PLY file of the C-alpha trace (Angstrom):
ply
format ascii 1.0
element vertex 109
property float x
property float y
property float z
element edge 108
property int vertex1
property int vertex2
end_header
0.00 -0.08 -0.07
1.57 3.19 -1.05
1.48 6.46 1.19
-1.31 8.06 -0.92
-3.52 5.10 -0.27
-2.59 5.35 3.30
-3.40 8.92 3.61
-7.06 8.70 2.14
-7.47 5.65 4.15
-6.87 7.45 7.11
-9.97 9.45 7.24
-12.33 6.66 6.52
-13.82 5.71 10.02
-11.76 4.26 12.76
-11.60 1.05 11.04
-9.84 2.57 7.86
-7.83 4.68 10.38
-6.42 1.43 12.11
-5.72 -0.30 8.89
-3.77 2.84 7.45
-1.90 2.99 10.79
-0.97 -0.70 10.59
-0.01 -0.51 6.91
2.05 2.78 7.57
4.38 0.51 9.87
5.02 -1.67 6.93
6.25 1.21 4.79
10.03 0.66 4.11
10.61 4.44 5.09
9.12 6.85 7.16
6.56 8.82 5.21
5.62 12.23 6.35
2.59 12.42 4.14
1.22 9.38 5.68
1.89 10.23 9.08
0.66 13.72 8.99
-2.80 12.62 7.73
-2.99 9.91 10.09
-2.75 12.83 12.85
-5.46 14.62 11.14
-7.70 11.75 10.55
-7.20 10.53 14.18
-7.67 14.30 15.61
-10.67 14.67 13.20
-12.15 11.43 14.58
-11.78 12.35 18.06
-13.29 15.66 17.65
-16.62 14.46 15.88
-16.99 11.69 18.52
-17.01 14.47 21.28
-18.98 16.93 19.35
-21.78 14.42 18.48
-21.88 13.17 21.75
-22.15 16.91 23.35
-24.73 17.74 20.68
-26.99 14.75 21.27
-27.20 15.42 24.79
-27.71 19.29 24.20
-30.81 18.73 21.47
-32.31 15.92 23.80
-32.44 18.30 26.69
-33.29 21.44 24.73
-35.23 20.45 21.25
-35.39 24.08 20.56
-31.53 23.93 19.66
-32.27 21.01 17.11
-30.58 23.74 14.35
-27.04 22.82 15.81
-27.53 19.31 14.20
-25.98 21.37 11.28
-22.74 21.27 12.81
-22.74 17.67 11.31
-22.78 18.98 7.80
-20.08 21.28 8.69
-17.94 18.41 9.84
-18.70 16.46 6.93
-17.65 19.11 4.70
-14.31 19.16 6.45
-14.11 15.70 6.48
-14.03 15.91 2.60
-11.52 18.71 2.42
-9.39 16.54 4.68
-9.99 13.67 1.97
-9.13 15.79 -1.24
-5.71 17.03 0.45
-4.67 13.52 1.02
-5.81 12.49 -2.55
-3.67 15.57 -3.61
-0.69 14.36 -1.77
-0.82 17.76 0.06
0.24 18.33 3.76
-2.54 21.01 4.48
-4.39 20.75 7.75
-8.20 20.47 7.35
-9.75 23.96 7.43
-10.50 25.82 10.56
-9.44 22.74 12.87
-6.40 20.90 11.54
-3.75 23.08 13.08
-5.27 21.54 16.54
-4.13 18.06 15.49
-0.44 18.96 14.15
2.16 17.28 16.19
-0.30 16.21 18.96
0.03 12.32 18.69
3.49 11.39 19.41
2.62 7.81 19.54
2.09 7.66 15.87
5.86 8.24 15.08
0 1
1 2
2 3
3 4
4 5
5 6
6 7
7 8
8 9
9 10
10 11
11 12
12 13
13 14
14 15
15 16
16 17
17 18
18 19
19 20
20 21
21 22
22 23
23 24
24 25
25 26
26 27
27 28
28 29
29 30
30 31
31 32
32 33
33 34
34 35
35 36
36 37
37 38
38 39
39 40
40 41
41 42
42 43
43 44
44 45
45 46
46 47
47 48
48 49
49 50
50 51
51 52
52 53
53 54
54 55
55 56
56 57
57 58
58 59
59 60
60 61
61 62
62 63
63 64
64 65
65 66
66 67
67 68
68 69
69 70
70 71
71 72
72 73
73 74
74 75
75 76
76 77
77 78
78 79
79 80
80 81
81 82
82 83
83 84
84 85
85 86
86 87
87 88
88 89
89 90
90 91
91 92
92 93
93 94
94 95
95 96
96 97
97 98
98 99
99 100
100 101
101 102
102 103
103 104
104 105
105 106
106 107
107 108
């Protein structure tokens, strides 16, 4: 599996991220592109889990705030940007939130 495939796969669910992580260890040389997108993918996954958990609790308590569910659409758009960056082999962070995840997951190295 090449670094481009690993980079794209790192955004496709947590199962895809785990497969990409295992396959990145099989690469003969350390690949910065794959490592970068593994960080971005894991950070994005963790962020979406937390945001969706908070939104589900908030909307169940206060149904009047159901318009906050549109945050999920925003996250979907950001996810697509991450996949596009990986497909184009660019080391660009996910817009707005990507800088939060850079160099935060030291265990990936």
